Steps between C-alpha positions, in 0.01 A plus 500: 500500500721348771864401487722296731827316443591243763866513393541878522604646836279800431199269519609225737766527767680290597520283191427128481442258785497646852555355848219453749398802704642759259315773308453560129411833339271465199416781259278536193433781256155600382432729205147576624500814714215420741547123528553312822759223489457193715734211572354152536713231663471129574680325782433144612169498312373825654439814295546858619446836330683824580466854369830637376621848590550757224857636530519686169244607243501157336693280748348286775686321778450254783743341746406137542594318820619151413374212719725335755460154339641376167264476206387666177331839493302593190384846393343707226362853465151642450432835337169621646332778305172486692270367230755251370802299601803385304772263608876478462681173563772270379567453129338209320818291521507541879867600499470831688652835406265730310140376521176552310169682540189283502127549533469198729701360787859454373780255579688614810858608555698280741706585806693205640529526878775280644645414837755767595723226645508308168853409397641261243852350501761736362654217299184476289505854367876486447511145363486315170303175484549193285221241467597135463313180425749270669451196274577711193810689618801280566566134583730455798465148637483182285149396409553162660493674837159652437152358534205570273141378507424179313362667185770769475810493283811702418584649163802325353616824341517818715434709189178326393183712506251428780238238431144595417328205664131442471282401790193587698681644797760777482724358772501156343620618159792704639718197560814567294813609688846627408692436822561850629542503877601711800863391473510613137352833601760534776779439247362781281492760779826659374337549158195662658710718726711624207180575308390729784232288670434556872173305545408151376130418474456124468187346357370231740763260629291276726426137425232461236413287200528755218793689351347837583450407868182701555327180613675471837534146631682572825594844631741339743724348232716644226415320176740204473564593136640832624695374799470498876434745778874520556544586130255785550683622809830481314354703214380768742840515672690523172258760364538714810877498461470658154231750603195311366177437693265209431122551469274193485173440319219432748206308355249511784162521327507138382706183516549202271253215491814286521603640839530383856201723578256374234671178387260413219762279335603330826866597458554615857479297824287773663123457505388762249170685485402317180547166675296560814297769680699394806815646347642794701507685168134442417388842638744670260286419194153574373333181382172551321443124470761286666749398381506578127326838482708769669596864456816534294715770347350621170334163450823295503420189703869450564507822705239493777443837665555530872298686762780735601343626823408154629679503838719195446609619154565855622709365787696272267584773247498821706466500875646177638833481680665332200267642232600473134502879467783537749701178485655570158587853606693342787674283241621807311225636272408870509132486422217365292333574170135402542348311210150625404496746789156629401357153567625505860284649779627841606513387864721210394742742330492731804590213729767382260649849495520513878678165507741579217591835653624323812817455296671833454520600135267232362254583223154400381429540127168418333395377160242768414443578133316832537540826693585371849347806666144429384486145365145361481502126574189289551278804550731661755730801456839409638787735571830321550716810551368639830772352720302209645547235228762506222827685446475481123325335207608375159460807283309354206322834431841660441606210279187528289535877463868490402458222245192669354704817454793317339261328257327826409165408653504809726692826470731666752223717646288193579801327652573799722140494626542140609841565658366803686196308622721244674713774649186670630319196640784314670666603828872565458616193699288278275564688175878488538482124574279395207626191318543655155511233232475440126525121503373222726404133492140606428572711191667445160868584478547873471712483183221313322243756610717795397574337165126515436427128529140428600371222720420206278219365713359537850434125484800320644478198273527720189815687601831423334864599516602784270829663407531864402668595175835678535333828402215458751742400777717806436193724524378334821847523652540868417161582648567285808824681582331837462193425711693308766733794544194720551351252747824500701477879525164482679422478872466137603704182487584397141440130437655288226352163401773238467651484154352823368851644521623206290247556223265213583192467281162341555133586500248375756554222753679266462720662235585800719646253753784339305842417644760777528721491188841470665770534235251638247423835664472826310803649671440846353157506660635370832764772497235767430286382793805501726576859399141603576519339844837663564359841410222454754730366772725805473220757508313585820262710291396198289426300813336738746497844338179693438338434164318703238359367171427696186443444131737693278292398198258225404794263463736611779438440869738626767567416863685761705658366822642751743654529845526847651698428814261225616321220322131407512549353849695788651838331470785742428682468169689741271291685244441284193279534194444228238275526193 
C-alpha cells in the first residue's frame, strides 16, 4: 500500500504552486518491503516515468526539477511488485491532499507552475470591492436629460420590483429602467467610503439597448442613460479622492445586434456587418448564411459573437493606439473584469493583459465559474493563474462551498478540503487577489439563498417576485453575517453585491437586480457589514497573513490567519494572529 499527501510537507515540499525553474521534493510511503516505487509525470502532453530512491525502510523520495515555462504538471505513483502493479493518485473528488490506491491508472495530483515574475496589484489583496449595476443604484441627473431606446421606459416608482417581460430575445425584454446613473453613483461615494469600500466594479456602462448592458452598442460611448464621458471621468476623480478605484466590465466576446458594428436594427449611421459584407466590421462576425444566420452568444440572436483574433477587431479592442482596453484606463479606471472569460481565446487575454499592464497598478479579472487553475473549456484545459493572463477570477467555487456549508449540505471537513484545494492550486499572487463573493447579478440574493428559498423556475417567464417571511429573513440575515465575516477573513478581495448590506431580497434575474432601497435599508445589517469591513481593514493578518484551515467538528470550520514578522509576500509587519 502506498501513501502520499500533497498538502503535507513530509510528502511534498514546497507546498502548493511553485515558480518556474524551481525544484519540488516528492515522497511516498510503501508498506511492501520489496516494492519499487515509481513516479509518473505529465508535462505539456508528454509522460515521463522515474524510479524513486528509498531513503528509509518504507519511504521513497525524488527531487523533481520544475520546467522553466509556466504550465500544469501532473503526477501519480506506481507501486511495482514485479508480477503486479498498483497505483496511487488523487482522491476521487480531485481536491488533492491524501489520495487513493487504485488497480488502474488513477487521477493525477496537480502542481501549478507559474511565472516567477508574476505580480498582482497590492490594492487587490488589501481591498474591498463593491459591485454596482449603475441603473439600479442611485438617480443623480433628471430623467429628462437622459436618452433611452425607443422601446425602453422608466419605472415611475423607484421601489417597484423589476419587470419580468416576455419576449424571444433576452436583450429585447430587458427594457425597464430606474434612472440610476454615474452622477448618482458619484453622490453616493461618501456612503461607500464610510462602509469600507475601496474598489467599485461597475457592470457594463457602454451604450447599449438593454438595461443589463451586456449587448454593447458602442464601446466608444458611455450609455446616454448613465451620463457622458465627462461624467465617467468625474466619477473616477471623485472616487480616487476618497480612496476608491473603478473597475469596468469588459464584454469582448460578443456585441449587440443593435450596435454600430452589426447594426441589424439600423440604429447607427455606420455601415454594420448585418447590412453589407462591405462593412469594415464584416470580418468580425461568423455568418453561416448571410445575413440572418450567424454565430451568437448562447443562441441569443441579439448578441452576435465576434471573432476576437480577427486583426481589425483585435486592434480595435487591444492593440491599437487608442484601443478600448487602454483608453478608459487613461480616463481613470483601474482595470477590467472580463465577461465570460472562458469564451475568449487565451491569446486574446494574453494580449489584453500586456496592454492593461501598461498602466501601473491596473488589474484584469475574469468571469470563470470553476477552478481557474485547471478549467476545461471547449475541450481545452485552461490555466488562468500562471502569470500570463488574469490577475484574479470571480470565486464562485468558494461561494458555492460556503453556502453549501451554511445550509448543511456539506460538513466542515468537506469545506476545508475545498478551501485547501484552492490554497494548494493557486499561486499566492493570484490566490490573495481572488474576487471572493457571495452575491452577484448572476445569482439569487444571498439572504434568500441562506433563508432556504429555492429557485422557482429556471425558465425566465415563470419566475416571480417573492418576499421572505420575517422569520425566514431573520434566519437568512443571521447566516449572512456569519458567513460574510468568515469570507472577509480569507485571502482574497471580499466583494459585496450592491444592496446586500441593506437586506435586499430577490431570486433569479431580474428580481436579484432591483433598485437600491434608499431610506428602507436594514440599518442593523449595514452596521454589521461595516464592522466586518473595519475589522479586516485594521488587521494585516486578515489581508495578507498566512492561512490555515481546520474543522473543529462537523459543524465548526476555522480559519487561522497569522503574521510572524512578515506576511505572505515578505512585507514586514508586527506579529499578529487571528482565529
